[in-house]
C-alpha positions as CSV (number, residue, x, y, z in Angstrom):
1,M,0.0,0.0,0.0
2,S,1.5,3.3,-1.1
3,T,1.0,6.5,0.9
4,T,1.0,9.9,-0.7
5,Q,3.2,12.7,0.6
6,S,0.2,14.4,2.1
7,E,-0.7,11.3,4.1
8,R,2.9,10.9,5.3
9,L,2.9,14.6,6.3
10,R,-0.4,14.2,8.1
11,E,1.0,11.2,10.1
12,L,4.0,13.3,11.0
13,L,2.3,16.6,11.8
14,E,-1.1,15.7,13.3
15,P,0.2,14.6,16.8
16,L,2.2,17.9,16.9
17,V,-0.8,20.0,16.0
18,A,-2.9,18.1,18.5
19,S,-0.4,18.7,21.2
20,Q,-0.9,22.5,20.6
21,G,-4.6,22.0,21.3
22,L,-5.6,22.3,17.6
23,D,-7.1,20.0,14.9
24,L,-5.2,19.4,11.7
25,E,-7.9,20.1,9.1
26,E,-6.0,20.1,5.8
27,I,-2.6,19.6,4.3
28,A,-1.7,20.4,0.7
29,V,1.6,20.5,-1.2
30,D,1.4,22.7,-4.3
31,S,4.0,23.8,-6.8
32,V,4.0,27.5,-7.5
33,G,6.5,28.1,-10.3
34,R,9.8,26.6,-9.1
35,R,8.9,26.6,-5.5
36,R,6.8,24.3,-3.4
37,V,4.2,25.4,-0.8
38,L,3.1,23.3,2.1
39,S,-0.2,24.7,3.3
40,V,-1.5,23.5,6.7
41,V,-4.9,24.4,7.9
42,V,-5.6,24.1,11.6
43,D,-8.6,25.0,13.8
44,S,-10.2,24.3,17.3
45,D,-13.5,24.6,19.0
46,T,-12.4,27.9,20.5
47,G,-10.8,29.1,17.3
48,A,-7.1,29.9,16.7
49,D,-5.7,33.3,17.2
50,L,-2.5,34.6,15.6
51,D,-0.3,33.6,18.7
52,R,-1.5,30.0,18.5
53,I,-0.9,30.0,14.7
54,A,2.6,31.3,15.2
55,D,3.3,28.7,17.9
56,V,2.2,25.8,15.8
57,S,3.9,27.2,12.7
58,R,7.3,27.3,14.6
59,A,6.7,23.7,16.0
60,L,5.8,22.4,12.5
61,S,8.8,24.1,10.9
62,A,11.2,22.6,13.5
63,K,9.7,19.1,13.0
64,L,9.9,19.4,9.2
65,D,13.5,20.6,9.4
66,E,14.5,17.5,11.4
67,T,13.0,15.0,9.0
68,D,13.1,14.6,5.2
69,A,9.3,14.7,4.9
70,M,9.4,17.4,2.3
71,G,12.4,15.9,0.5
72,E,15.2,17.9,-0.9
73,G,14.8,21.5,-2.1
74,E,13.2,24.6,-0.7
75,Y,9.6,25.0,0.3
76,T,7.4,27.5,2.0
77,L,5.3,26.6,5.0
78,E,2.0,28.4,5.3
79,V,-0.1,27.8,8.4
80,G,-3.6,29.2,8.7
81,T,-7.3,28.6,9.7
82,P,-10.2,27.7,7.5
83,G,-11.7,30.7,5.7
84,A,-14.9,32.4,6.5
85,E,-16.8,30.3,4.0
86,R,-15.3,27.0,5.1
87,S,-16.6,23.7,3.8
88,L,-18.2,21.5,6.4
89,T,-17.0,17.9,6.1
90,Q,-16.8,16.5,9.6
91,H,-19.1,16.4,12.6
92,R,-16.9,18.9,14.5
93,H,-17.2,21.4,11.7
94,Y,-21.0,21.4,12.0
95,V,-20.7,21.9,15.8
96,R,-18.4,24.8,15.2
97,A,-20.8,26.3,12.7
98,M,-23.7,26.4,15.2
99,D,-25.8,29.6,14.7
100,R,-24.2,30.2,11.3
101,L,-26.0,30.3,8.0
102,V,-25.0,27.4,5.8
103,R,-25.6,26.5,2.1
104,F,-26.4,22.8,1.7
105,Q,-26.2,20.8,-1.5
106,L,-28.5,17.9,-1.1
107,H,-27.8,14.3,-2.4
108,E,-31.2,14.2,-4.1
109,G,-30.6,17.5,-5.8
110,G,-31.5,20.9,-4.7
111,E,-30.1,23.4,-2.4
112,L,-31.0,24.6,1.0
113,V,-29.8,27.7,2.9
114,A,-30.4,27.5,6.6
115,R,-29.0,28.3,10.1
116,I,-27.7,25.5,12.2
117,L,-29.6,25.4,15.5
118,A,-28.4,22.1,17.0
119,V,-26.2,19.1,16.0
120,D,-26.3,15.6,17.2
121,E,-24.9,12.3,15.9
122,D,-27.5,11.8,13.3
123,G,-28.0,15.2,11.8
124,L,-28.9,18.8,12.2
125,D,-31.8,21.0,13.4
126,L,-32.1,24.0,11.1
127,E,-33.9,27.3,10.9
128,V,-34.9,28.0,7.3
129,P,-35.3,31.7,6.7
130,G,-38.8,32.9,5.6
131,V,-39.1,34.5,2.2
132,K,-41.3,37.5,1.3
133,G,-42.3,38.3,4.8
134,R,-43.0,34.8,6.0
135,K,-41.7,33.4,9.3
136,A,-38.7,31.2,9.5
137,T,-39.4,27.4,9.8
138,T,-37.5,24.6,11.5
139,R,-36.4,21.5,9.7
140,R,-34.4,18.3,10.6
141,L,-31.7,17.4,8.1
142,P,-29.9,14.0,8.5
143,F,-26.2,13.9,7.6
144,G,-26.9,11.3,5.0
145,D,-28.9,13.8,3.0
146,I,-26.0,16.3,2.7
147,D,-23.7,16.2,-0.3
148,K,-21.8,19.4,0.4
149,A,-22.2,22.2,3.0
150,R,-20.4,25.6,3.2
151,V,-20.8,28.4,5.7
152,Q,-22.1,31.7,4.3
153,V,-20.8,35.1,5.2
154,E,-23.4,37.4,6.7
155,F,-22.6,41.1,6.8
156,N,-25.8,42.2,8.7
157,R,-27.8,39.5,10.3
158,K,-31.3,41.0,10.6
159,D,-32.5,38.9,13.6
160,T,-29.6,39.8,15.9
161,K,-30.7,41.9,18.8
162,S,-28.7,43.2,21.8
163,D,-30.0,42.3,25.2
164,N,-30.7,46.0,25.9
165,Q,-32.6,46.7,22.7
166,P,-36.5,46.5,22.8
167,E,-38.1,44.1,20.5
168,N,-39.6,45.6,17.4
169,D,-42.5,43.9,15.7
170,N,-41.8,45.9,12.5
171,K,-44.9,48.0,13.0
172,T,-45.1,51.5,11.5
173,E,-45.9,54.5,13.6
174,E,-49.5,54.6,12.1
175,E,-50.1,50.9,13.0
176,E,-49.1,51.6,16.6
177,A,-51.4,54.6,17.0
């Protein structure tokens, strides 16, 4: 059984990333012109700030320098976190995306955009936004029905209220009189 360079790198680096309290999400080795780039994506339930990224980057660099995992020749190590519109592929990704808006591609075709309310071992409880003034509805989505899922960026979430802000039923001044 042959293993790819990415699999060998994962076996080498995953315990080191875990020792830093992070999950190793992705490893990719790409050629950019004459140079090679090793991209490592890490994350955790509490996120990963710049200090944690720098710490894990130094640890990975030292480990790679003491082995021949990248072979001969120069390479650049890039360590980062998943982007804002990350793909959800594992159970922990869905848990981390709680209360976020997600675009789902369904196995049987079709697409669904909904907010994750709860996650368990079998699937998701979702809030599907209402359209054209209708109220949002809830829906259960089993993991088996999901082909792809990607977090959506929201710039101004309309239903977010601060604790000090009175609730507004969207009535006009005339309706209140």
